[in-house]
PAKOL-419472 format. One record per residue: x, y, z of N, C-alpha, C in turn; residue in one letter. Coordinates in steps of 0.02 Angstrom, whole numbers, padded with zeros to 5 digits, always signed. Atoms other than C-alpha are relative to their C-alpha. Last residue first. Layout:
<pts>
XYZXYZXYZA
...
</pts>
This chain:
<pts>
+00054+00043+00015+07352-02462+05719-00001-00046+00076X
-00023+00079+00004+07482-02342+05784-00066-00046+00016X
+00010+00033-00056+07403-02176+05747+00023-00065-00001X
-00024+00079+00010+07415-02034+05621+00014-00037+00067X
-00012+00044-00049+07307-01898+05595+00033-00063+00005X
+00023+00057-00011+07318-01794+05431+00013-00030+00080X
-00050+00047-00019+07320-01613+05429-00016-00072+00008X
+00021+00071-00012+07161-01527+05349+00060-00048+00018X
+00014+00002-00080+07224-01344+05363-00020-00084+00030X
+00022+00048-00015+07312-01331+05195-00017-00020+00068X
-00021+00044-00078+07352-01154+05171-00042-00068-00001X
-00069+00025+00014+07337-01113+04975+00025-00036+00065X
-00032-00041-00036+07144-01120+04970+00088-00009+00015X
-00004+00029-00080+07099-01233+04832+00031+00072+00027X
+00057+00057-00026+07053-01218+04650-00002+00003+00069X
+00066-00051+00014+07157-01061+04577-00059-00029+00030X
+00006-00033-00066+07340-01131+04643-00086+00040-00002X
+00047+00029-00028+07342-01261+04502-00002+00024+00073X
-00040+00029-00046+07499-01211+04406-00038-00034+00060X
-00040+00051+00040+07398-01189+04248+00043-00031+00064X
+00033+00057+00034+07257-01089+04337+00047-00056-00011X
+00035+00046-00050+07376-00984+04453-00037-00056-00020X
-00049+00036-00035+07470-00934+04301-00027-00048+00056X
-00028+00063+00042+07340-00902+04189+00040-00029+00042X
+00048+00057+00000+07249-00794+04333+00021-00054-00039X
+00000+00037-00068+07396-00691+04369-00053-00054-00011X
-00067+00039-00006+07431-00654+04183-00013-00037+00067X
+00027+00052+00042+07245-00582+04178+00054-00051-00002X
+00062+00049-00024+07270-00494+04326-00011-00046-00037X
-00026+00051-00056+07439-00418+04271-00047-00038+00030X
-00045+00055+00022+07369-00370+04101+00022-00050+00067X
-00042+00019-00045+07223-00272+04165+00053-00062-00016X
-00033+00080+00007+07136-00206+04023+00045+00005+00059X
+00018+00043-00060+07021-00057+04068+00039-00053+00011X
-00014-00035-00065+07090+00065+03935-00014-00031+00060X
-00070-00003-00017+07093-00073+03815+00023+00041+00058X
-00026+00064-00033+06908-00111+03823+00087+00007+00019X
+00034-00014-00071+06872+00073+03770+00021-00062+00044X
-00043-00049-00037+06997+00048+03624-00027+00000+00059X
+00058-00065-00011+06927-00112+03560+00036+00047+00045X
+00002-00048+00049+07069-00226+03505-00038+00065+00016X
+00067-00006+00027+07077-00309+03683+00017+00052-00056X
+00038-00041-00028+07260-00336+03737-00064+00002-00049X
+00016-00063+00050+07338-00502+03697-00036+00055+00025X
+00035-00069-00025+07400-00643+03819+00006+00053-00049X
-00028-00071+00036+07439-00804+03734-00040+00059+00028X
+00051-00053-00005+07425-00965+03825+00036+00054-00019X
+00060+00046-00038+07503-01138+03808-00048+00054+00002X
+00025-00050-00064+07646-01051+03689-00061-00060+00028X
-00031+00020-00043+07739-01162+03554-00025+00022+00069X
-00008+00081+00001+07638-01128+03422+00018-00031+00055X
+00040+00027-00053+07604-00938+03456-00003-00069+00003X
-00011-00027-00055+07728-00852+03350-00032-00040+00063X
-00074+00004-00015+07721-00960+03207+00032+00027+00063X
-00014+00069-00032+07551-00975+03230+00056-00012+00001X
-00040+00032+00056+07533-00781+03199-00001-00084+00025X
-00059+00033-00026+07427-00687+03311+00023-00070-00044X
-00022+00055+00008+07302-00599+03214+00056-00007+00030X
+00064+00026+00019+07221-00427+03262+00007-00073-00019X
-00008+00051+00064+07351-00387+03368-00048-00026-00021X
+00045+00030+00031+07355-00237+03496+00024-00046-00055X
+00025-00039+00052+07524-00208+03583-00065-00039-00035X
+00022-00052-00038+07578-00288+03744-00039+00058-00046X
+00001-00055+00053+07598-00458+03689-00033+00057+00031X
+00046-00058-00012+07619-00597+03813+00020+00047-00054X
-00036-00047+00039+07676-00776+03770-00042+00051+00017X
+00040-00048+00008+07652-00905+03899+00044+00062-00038X
-00027-00050+00039+07741-01083+03903-00058+00058-00008X
+00046-00031+00021+07703-01219+04043+00028+00066-00038X
+00062+00032+00007+07799-01367+04078-00054+00055-00028X
+00051-00034-00033+07959-01288+04038-00049-00043+00004X
+00060+00041-00040+08120-01380+03980-00040+00057+00039X
-00010-00014-00060+08207-01263+03837-00049-00044+00054X
-00051+00046-00009+08190-01329+03666+00028-00003+00073X
+00024+00063-00030+08014-01272+03667+00060-00044-00007X
-00054+00051+00017+08070-01097+03666-00036-00061+00009X
-00022+00047-00034+07921-00955+03690+00052-00057-00033X
+00046+00051+00006+07946-00804+03583+00012-00068+00048X
-00017+00070-00027+08028-00638+03605-00054-00048-00010X
+00000+00040+00053+07944-00504+03515+00040-00064+00003X
+00003+00000+00075+07834-00526+03614+00048+00078-00004X
+00026-00060+00025+07864-00548+03792+00020+00004-00069X
-00035-00034+00053+07903-00726+03845-00037+00057-00028X
+00052-00053+00007+07841-00816+04011+00042+00048-00059X
-00036-00055+00032+07919-00973+04038-00048+00039-00029X
+00043-00044+00054+07843-01095+04179+00066+00050-00047X
+00063+00032+00010+07919-01239+04285-00041+00031-00058X
+00064-00040-00016+08095-01198+04267-00057-00039-00005X
+00065+00017+00021+08254-01301+04288-00045+00042+00013X
+00030+00047-00047+08417-01206+04312-00064-00006-00043X
-00009+00073+00024+08535-01138+04169-00041-00052+00049X
-00004+00039-00062+08467-00952+04182+00017-00086-00012X
-00065+00046+00012+08496-00853+04029+00006-00042+00051X
-00004+00057+00070+08317-00814+04004+00064-00030+00014X
-00014-00020+00073+08307-00724+04178+00008-00057-00042X
-00063-00006+00014+08223-00792+04344+00017+00006-00073X
-00018-00024+00072+08070-00760+04424+00081-00004-00020X
-00070-00006+00002+08011-00844+04574+00030+00005-00068X
-00045+00043+00029+07818-00805+04600+00080+00006-00009X
+00002+00064-00049+07738-00712+04733+00045-00054-00045X
-00041+00016-00055+07689-00564+04634-00006-00061+00033X
+00031+00031-00071+07611-00573+04469+00052+00009+00058X
-00009+00071-00016+07713-00482+04320-00034-00002+00059X
+00028+00033+00042+07652-00321+04243-00012-00075+00031X
+00063-00018-00003+07700-00180+04366-00052-00049-00051X
+00032+00005-00062+07867-00252+04401-00072+00019+00004X
+00013+00073-00002+07888-00281+04203-00027-00013+00088X
+00081-00005-00025+07863-00079+04166+00001-00082+00037X
+00020-00045-00069+08044-00053+04140-00059-00019+00053X
+00071-00032-00008+08052-00177+03984-00010+00019+00095X
+00012-00069+00022+08228-00204+03927-00068+00026+00014X
-00059-00035-00024+08260-00370+04015-00009+00062-00016X
+00009-00036-00047+08093-00442+03985+00048+00055+00024X
+00011-00061+00031+08128-00538+03831-00012+00053+00045X
-00051-00007+00065+08125-00719+03902-00027+00064-00031X
+00031-00058+00040+08072-00724+04093+00042+00012-00066X
-00046-00040+00040+08087-00893+04166-00017+00053-00051X
+00027-00034+00062+07967-00926+04303+00057+00008-00032X
-00052-00025+00051+08014-01051+04441-00034+00016-00057X
-00002+00012+00058+07873-01112+04572+00057+00047-00049X
-00048+00044+00028+07929-01109+04747-00006-00031-00073X
-00082-00015-00007+07880-00937+04782+00027-00067-00017X
-00007-00032+00060+07698-00984+04727+00079+00021-00008X
+00046-00056+00007+07673-01111+04866+00034+00037-00060X
-00042-00056+00045+07722-01290+04854-00040+00072+00000X
+00039-00036+00025+07628-01420+04963+00052+00071-00010X
-00012-00069-00027+07738-01573+04975-00043+00064-00026X
-00033+00018-00057+07660-01746+04936+00017+00064+00047X
-00009+00071+00014+07546-01655+04816+00031-00012+00072X
+00022+00030-00056+07474-01489+04811-00002-00071-00003X
-00011-00061-00058+07583-01389+04688-00030-00032+00071X
+00068-00021-00011+07587-01529+04545+00029+00042+00077X
-00005+00000-00066+07776-01574+04488-00065+00041+00038X
-00011+00069-00007+07740-01597+04309+00013-00013+00083X
-00064+00005-00013+07657-01434+04299+00021-00077+00024X
-00001+00033-00068+07500-01411+04199+00079-00020+00020X
-00060-00013-00032+07514-01310+04037+00013-00014+00075X
-00055-00010+00038+07333-01318+03976+00070+00014+00045X
-00024-00062-00001+07187-01372+04081+00068-00009-00030X
-00028-00014+00074+07120-01537+04028+00012+00064+00000X
-00046+00048+00033+07116-01605+04216+00025+00019-00071X
-00064-00016-00059+07040-01454+04299+00048-00052-00026X
-00032-00066+00036+06902-01454+04172+00078+00019+00035X
-00020+00003+00064+06870-01643+04202+00031+00063-00022X
-00055-00008+00003+06857-01642+04386+00044+00009-00068X
+00009-00060-00034+06672-01632+04419+00082+00028-00016X
-00016-00007-00076+06642-01769+04311+00028+00073+00013X
+00038-00042-00032+06541-01764+04149+00016+00020+00075X
-00012-00083+00016+06675-01816+04037-00049+00040+00039X
-00072-00025-00031+06683-01989+04135+00002+00072-00020X
-00065+00013+00046+06500-02015+04096+00052+00026+00028X
+00025+00049+00055+06345-02051+04218+00055-00014-00057X
+00047-00024+00039+06452-01956+04358-00026-00069-00052X
-00021+00033+00059+06522-02028+04511-00045+00018-00043X
-00047-00047+00047+06517-01910+04643+00014-00038-00059X
+00027-00055+00022+06386-01999+04751+00023+00052-00051X
-00002-00054-00040+06497-02156+04751-00048+00044-00014X
-00043-00046+00038+06429-02312+04660-00001+00064+00045X
+00035-00059+00040+06343-02444+04756+00058+00049-00014X
+00023-00053-00047+06475-02583+04809-00039+00048-00034X
+00046-00053+00015+06544-02738+04722-00034+00043+00067X
+00072+00017-00038+06699-02810+04782-00041+00057-00028X
+00035-00063-00044+06847-02775+04664-00074-00018+00029X
+00075+00009+00020+06959-02928+04633-00036+00044+00033X
+00032+00004-00040+07148-02893+04605-00070-00007+00001X
+00074-00051-00018+07214-02931+04461-00021-00006+00054X
-00021-00041-00070+07395-03029+04469-00054+00057+00004X
-00002+00026-00077+07333-03171+04370+00011+00036+00050X
+00077+00006-00029+07286-03062+04217+00001-00032+00065X
+00059+00053+00028+07457-02996+04192-00056-00022+00031X
-00010+00048-00035+07537-02824+04240-00057-00058-00030X
+00054+00024-00008+07549-02680+04113+00023-00065+00049X
+00002+00077+00013+07704-02584+04119-00060-00023+00021X
+00064+00035-00020+07696-02377+04112-00008-00067-00036X
+00047+00031+00043+07860-02279+04090-00039-00042+00035X
+00027+00074-00028+07937-02149+04191-00053-00035-00050X
-00042+00056+00022+08017-02004+04105-00011-00070+00019X
-00068-00008-00059+07959-01853+04204+00047-00058-00033X
-00019-00062+00019+07806-01828+04059+00090-00006+00043X
-00030+00009+00066+07765-02010+04083+00047+00065-00012X
-00054+00064-00014+07740-01986+04269+00052-00005-00088X
-00053-00017-00030+07645-01826+04237+00072-00042+00006X
-00030-00056+00056+07525-01896+04126+00065+00034+00028X
-00048+00026+00052+07512-02051+04229+00027+00049-00036X
-00065+00029-00013+07467-01939+04378+00031-00031-00042X
-00045-00067-00008+07341-01839+04285+00055-00021+00026X
-00023-00016+00051+07260-02007+04238+00042+00061-00007X
-00032+00049+00021+07237-02072+04413+00039+00027-00075X
-00061-00008-00038+07175-01912+04471+00043-00053-00015X
-00057-00032+00029+07047-01910+04335+00060+00015+00026X
-00028+00009+00081+06886-01974+04423+00064+00055+00005X
-00026+00061+00034+06769-01952+04579+00051+00031-00057X
+00063+00028+00035+06758-01802+04696+00030-00040-00038X
+00046+00039-00063+06907-01700+04740-00063-00023-00046X
+00053+00022+00029+07065-01668+04625-00046-00048+00063X
+00061-00042+00030+07155-01530+04687-00039-00038-00033X
+00064+00001-00052+07259-01659+04793-00062+00055-00009X
+00029-00067-00015+07359-01697+04649-00044+00006+00031X
+00058-00004+00014+07453-01863+04686-00024+00068-00014X
+00055+00051-00023+07636-01890+04712-00061+00036-00042X
+00038-00038-00053+07765-01727+04687-00066-00054+00023X
+00061-00043+00023+07812-01779+04513-00049+00023+00051X
-00019-00046+00059+07988-01834+04568-00065+00041-00044X
-00020-00064-00035+07917-01904+04739+00032+00048-00080X
+00058-00038-00032+07825-02044+04655+00018+00065+00008X
+00034-00001+00066+07976-02099+04544-00067+00034+00010X
-00026-00060+00030+08078-02086+04697-00023+00019-00069X
+00035-00054-00035+07952-02205+04799+00048+00059-00043X
-00057-00016-00041+07984-02339+04669-00027+00075+00023X
-00053-00033+00022+07816-02401+04584+00069+00023+00064X
-00068-00010-00058+07670-02499+04617+00053+00035-00040X
-00065-00013+00025+07487-02512+04535+00055+00004+00050X
-00054+00045+00019+07316-02582+04568+00077+00027-00021X
+00020+00043-00043+07168-02464+04631+00055-00077-00002X
-00024-00023-00068+07246-02311+04543-00030-00068+00055X
+00065+00007-00048+07234-02392+04375+00025+00010+00071X
-00027+00015-00073+07366-02310+04263-00061-00011+00028X
+00022-00039-00051+07310-02330+04074+00035-00011+00073X
+00048+00021-00050+07414-02402+03948-00012+00043+00052X
+00005+00078-00022+07396-02297+03856+00059-00035-00009X
+00037+00002-00060+07380-02103+03827-00010-00070+00024X
-00018-00070-00033+07533-02049+03704-00049-00007+00072X
+00056-00038+00017+07545-02223+03633-00001+00050+00050X
-00014-00067-00024+07730-02272+03622-00079+00047-00003X
+00020-00054+00052+07699-02417+03492+00011+00076+00033X
-00052+00018+00053+07781-02551+03613-00009+00067-00058X
-00053-00013-00042+07686-02488+03767+00047+00008-00070X
+00003-00077-00014+07512-02484+03670+00076+00026+00035X
-00007-00040+00066+07563-02647+03607-00010+00060+00015X
-00070+00017+00025+07597-02722+03776+00012+00038-00064X
-00049-00059-00025+07435-02635+03849+00077-00021-00021X
+00018-00054+00018+07332-02732+03714+00057+00053+00026X
-00037-00004+00063+07403-02886+03759-00012+00061-00028X
-00078-00004+00007+07366-02844+03929+00029-00004-00052X
-00026-00072-00024+07192-02800+03905+00073-00002+00011X
+00001-00055+00060+07160-02955+03814+00021+00061+00005X
-00060+00017+00043+07214-03058+03962+00003+00026-00062X
-00051-00032-00039+07090-02944+04074+00077-00033-00043X
-00018-00073+00015+06944-02977+03975+00070+00023+00017X
-00007-00014+00071+06982-03159+03962+00008+00068-00012X
-00077+00031+00004+07006-03168+04164+00005+00008-00086X
-00043-00069-00034+06833-03065+04178+00075-00022-00018X
-00007-00056+00032+06750-03192+04065+00042+00046+00019X
-00042+00011+00050+06801-03341+04179+00007+00044-00057X
+00017+00030+00064+06684-03266+04314+00066-00007-00045X
-00007-00061+00047+06770-03250+04483-00022-00040-00073X
+00052-00048+00016+06684-03360+04610+00003+00048-00051X
+00048+00042+00040+06812-03503+04610-00047+00038-00007X
-00022-00017+00056+06954-03367+04679-00059-00042-00053X
+00046-00035+00027+06867-03385+04851+00002+00017-00082X
+00068+00028+00053+06921-03528+04912-00038+00040-00024X
+00003-00002+00070+07095-03471+04984-00041-00041-00052X
-00001+00076+00016+07069-03524+05163+00012-00005-00084X
-00047+00025-00046+07108-03351+05228+00011-00072-00021X
-00054-00041+00020+06999-03267+05089+00062-00067+00042X
-00008+00025+00062+06853-03393+05116+00082+00020-00019X
-00029+00079-00024+06880-03344+05312+00003-00023-00070X
-00059-00012-00022+06861-03156+05265+00041-00072+00000X
-00016-00007-00079+06707-03195+05164+00059+00010+00008X
-00061-00001-00020+06673-03188+04971+00020+00023+00069X
-00028+00073-00019+06510-03257+04943+00066+00001+00022X
+00026+00015-00069+06446-03076+04951+00030-00071+00021X
-00039-00041-00047+06557-03019+04808-00043-00031+00066X
-00071+00047-00013+06482-03169+04694+00029+00036+00057X
+00013+00086-00034+06297-03107+04722+00070-00021+00010X
+00017+00007-00062+06355-02915+04690-00008-00062+00035X
+00056-00036+00002+06461-02927+04528-00028-00014+00069X
+00046+00054-00017+06648-02947+04532-00078+00033+00010X
+00058-00030-00039+06746-02830+04439-00046-00053+00008X
+00068+00044+00019+06907-02904+04406-00044+00040+00038X
+00011+00026-00043+07058-02749+04405-00076-00061-00016X
+00073-00008-00015+07149-02675+04286-00021-00045+00041X
+00060+00052+00033+07332-02680+04289-00076+00013+00014X
+00081-00012-00009+07473-02572+04339-00018-00045-00031X
+00033+00060+00010+07674-02575+04358-00067+00003+00015X
+00068+00017-00028+07765-02405+04351-00037-00071-00012X
+00064+00030+00028+07939-02408+04283-00063+00001+00048X
+00041-00033+00062+08070-02277+04311-00059-00043-00033X
+00001-00082-00019+08166-02382+04438-00027+00019-00073X
-00057-00032+00047+08113-02565+04397-00001+00067+00021X
+00004-00062-00020+07995-02695+04503+00061+00022-00053X
+00001-00042+00049+07956-02859+04433+00014+00068+00008X
-00034+00031+00033+07992-02961+04592+00001+00041-00066X
-00063-00017-00021+07905-02831+04694+00055-00033-00037X
-00020-00083+00022+07766-02823+04596+00054+00011+00026X
-00014-00017+00077+07759-03020+04592+00026+00073+00000X
-00073+00043+00012+07792-03051+04781+00006+00014-00077X
-00049-00035-00018+07649-02926+04823+00063-00024-00023X
+00002-00060+00023+07512-02999+04709+00059+00042+00018X
-00073-00019+00016+07559-03182+04744-00003+00068-00017X
-00048+00043-00052+07408-03227+04856+00079+00025-00021X
-00022+00061+00019+07291-03131+04734+00063-00008+00051X
-00065+00022+00035+07232-02983+04813+00009-00058-00019X
-00054+00055-00020+07066-02939+04861+00045-00010-00041X
-00028+00049+00032+06983-02764+04835+00037-00056+00038X
+00054+00048+00033+06874-02641+04910+00034-00052-00044X
+00025+00026-00063+07012-02542+05020-00062-00035-00024X
+00070-00039-00030+07092-02489+04859-00022-00058+00052X
+00045+00031+00006+07284-02542+04812-00071+00032+00029X
+00069-00020-00019+07438-02454+04803-00059-00052-00024X
+00049+00031+00020+07606-02524+04812-00067+00037+00020X
+00068-00021-00016+07758-02415+04848-00059-00047-00040X
+00050+00013+00049+07930-02466+04858-00057+00006+00018X
-00013-00041+00068+08054-02367+04964-00040-00023-00074X
-00037+00036+00037+07992-02428+05132-00011+00043-00063X
-00073-00001-00019+07941-02314+05285+00045-00035-00065X
-00040+00058+00019+07758-02255+05255+00074+00003+00004X
+00003+00048-00068+07670-02122+05335+00037-00058-00012X
-00041-00042-00040+07701-01991+05182+00005-00039+00072X
-00076+00004+00018+07644-02119+05060+00046+00028+00054X
+00000+00065-00011+07461-02149+05160+00096-00003-00015X
-00003+00015-00070+07448-01972+05168+00039-00055+00008X
-00055-00037-00017+07476-01947+04981+00029-00017+00078X
-00068+00031+00046+07367-02089+04935+00064+00037+00031X
-00007+00051-00038+07225-02006+05068+00059-00035-00026X
-00029-00026-00076+07247-01838+04986+00014-00059+00039X
-00068-00018+00012+07221-01910+04805+00025+00024+00069X
-00040+00053-00006+07058-02005+04874+00070+00009-00020X
-00071-00015+00006+06982-01846+04940+00040-00072-00020X
-00057+00068+00012+06791-01882+04932+00062+00022-00038X
+00013+00018+00062+06700-01729+05013+00057-00059-00016X
+00018-00054+00033+06771-01649+05174-00004-00012-00069X
+00034+00020+00063+06800-01797+05293-00026+00066-00026X
+00069-00002-00003+06920-01747+05435-00030-00003-00077X
+00005-00074-00001+07088-01824+05419-00079+00008+00005X
+00070-00015+00003+07152-02003+05445-00010+00073-00018X
-00011-00060+00003+07317-02116+05450-00068+00029-00019X
+00057-00025+00003+07327-02288+05528+00009+00084-00020X
+00001-00067-00026+07481-02392+05532-00059+00022-00037X
+00065-00051+00023+07501-02570+05510-00003+00066+00035X
+00028-00065-00018+07671-02648+05525-00061+00013-00020X
-00043-00063+00023+07702-02832+05489-00039+00056+00021X
-00067+00015-00016+07643-02998+05583+00050+00059-00038X
-00030+00021+00071+07469-02958+05597+00080-00011+00021X
-00028+00082+00013+07380-03010+05762+00046+00001-00084X
-00033+00027-00054+07365-02829+05842+00020-00078-00015X
-00076-00008-00021+07361-02743+05684+00022-00039+00052X
-00050+00023+00055+07203-02828+05622+00064+00012+00022X
+00009+00061-00016+07103-02771+05774+00048-00045-00034X
-00043+00022-00059+07171-02598+05757-00013-00067+00023X
-00060-00006+00012+07117-02574+05570+00038-00028+00065X
-00014+00053+00045+06939-02645+05612+00071+00002-00008X
-00011+00060-00041+06925-02533+05758+00021-00068-00047X
-00066+00007-00037+06970-02391+05633+00020-00041+00045X
-00066+00004+00035+06845-02423+05528+00045-00007+00021X
-00053+00034-00036+06702-02441+05643+00066-00023-00041X
+00047+00063-00031+06597-02301+05581+00058-00038+00025X
+00024-00011-00060+06649-02121+05560-00037-00070+00036X
+00066+00042-00030+06764-02124+05416-00021-00001+00064X
+00049-00007-00052+06877-01985+05380-00055-00033+00021X
+00035-00072+00025+06949-02010+05206-00039+00015+00068X
+00058+00001-00012+07064-02159+05295-00025+00073-00032X
+00003-00077-00001+07239-02205+05237-00077+00008-00015X
+00068+00002+00032+07273-02393+05280-00018+00092+00013X
+00020-00071-00032+07463-02394+05285-00069-00003-00023X
+00071-00011+00011+07528-02584+05279-00032+00076+00023X
+00036-00026-00035+07710-02632+05291-00064+00021-00034X
+00044-00058+00026+07795-02762+05192-00042+00030+00065X
+00024-00028-00056+07946-02885+05212-00043+00069-00017X
-00041-00035-00039+07960-02977+05043-00029+00026+00073X
-00010-00070+00029+07832-03099+04976+00055+00028+00059X
-00069-00021+00020+07835-03283+04980+00010+00056-00008X
-00045+00056-00013+07639-03286+04992+00070+00013-00027X
-00050+00009+00051+07509-03173+05029+00064-00038+00017X
-00021+00045+00040+07381-03225+05138+00038+00014-00048X
-00032+00052-00051+07386-03091+05277+00003-00065-00036X
-00069-00016+00002+07365-02965+05134+00036-00053+00061X
-00026+00030+00057+07190-03066+05073+00093+00029+00010X
-00017+00076-00010+07134-03036+05250+00032-00023-00056X
-00064+00021-00039+07177-02851+05242-00006-00067+00010X
-00050-00020+00021+07052-02828+05094+00078-00013+00045X
-00037+00043+00048+06935-02923+05172+00048-00001-00040X
-00013+00059-00040+06912-02810+05328+00038-00069-00059X
-00065-00007-00015+06920-02665+05205+00030-00054+00048X
-00042+00000+00057+06762-02723+05116+00081+00008+00024X
+00002+00080+00005+06676-02756+05299+00045-00013-00065X
-00040+00035-00050+06734-02571+05354+00000-00085-00024X
+00012+00064+00005+06672-02480+05208+00041-00067+00038X
+00070+00016-00014+06647-02298+05259-00017-00073-00035X
+00056-00041-00032+06804-02235+05180-00067-00036+00004X
+00065+00011-00027+06961-02315+05136-00038+00050+00007X
+00036-00047-00019+07152-02300+05055-00088-00023+00014X
+00078+00031+00004+07252-02448+05053-00045+00060+00033X
+00041-00061-00013+07444-02399+05029-00070-00022-00012X
+00060+00015+00022+07558-02548+05039-00051+00045+00020X
+00060-00039-00039+07736-02501+05081-00070-00015-00047X
+00071-00012+00050+07858-02646+05009-00033+00045+00061X
-00026-00009+00064+08048-02670+05068-00061+00029-00029X
+00034+00043+00043+08003-02654+05262+00021+00026-00067X
+00057-00026+00041+08148-02569+05356-00037-00044-00048X
+00073+00022-00022+08244-02683+05470-00041+00044-00025X
+00012+00067+00016+08398-02679+05347-00052-00019+00044X
+00028-00011+00043+08409-02478+05372-00027-00078-00024X
</pts>
């Protein structure tokens, strides 16, 4: 155990070998840091990215590994999970392959580590002219920080102060988690099954991870401005929307009743791995014809943790029992569903009031669609065929 690295640095990349080379140079320039390893998690690059990693590994004093998969759209969440899976250390640091790390970055993240705490902070955004002046040799000689505008550090110091305020006031959504600069214990990452790989294209995967981490009891702490990586300029991704709320992932992110442990993360959970508590179904002989197949159903008096609770009216969902998703099912028509009955439910399934529509109502299909949507089975094929390729760099 003593020979294992203390820190695993996960570096996702795609088709930006010049940026990646400078990121790796900044890792070589780290000062007074613990033993670390670097996992370059590639999204299917077809250029000289792998050769850059191989050349770096030949001279690095630490372990360098390379994982990749066939490119099928922008899959940042998948890259990060594959990087973690290929790592050995118990402490995880996530940085992007277009960022330059301050010389004390790894040391300070390691020194400030706490179980149950994620360390995160925004990055310095360097314009194109200054980015072009940051060469690998300038990074090794530590002559690159003079190109950073002072206004950026002023912005980050203010952001750090606000982050402390948000934490002390227990803000629901802030401080944010920045995917390009954060660190946490592996056990906290595994608690939520890592990043949700249903997020493809630009955006929202970091917000989703933050939400699930906080729900699991993990706290978000900001890092000070002097630890901010410097983000090198590059053209925006093809999937980057003009406004964040126009992104392709927004509807999936905003769905109700999402699971704390996502189904397509570090491990790929099947429906049989999702435990569903049944409240009020014991006296319903037709339940085998109503409940969708495949899920792990347990009775209401079970003491084990569950992911979902389905209550059959007149039973109601119970917010005192731990469950990520609560569904209320009513088999008789109701013109008005009382808020007192549905207030704790993420979804309410009621038959249509129209008699013609009622005859064709398929409660099993509707319930299956809700379960699959909330859990995350509805957006991707269950079988994940794009397995990563790992090579010693």
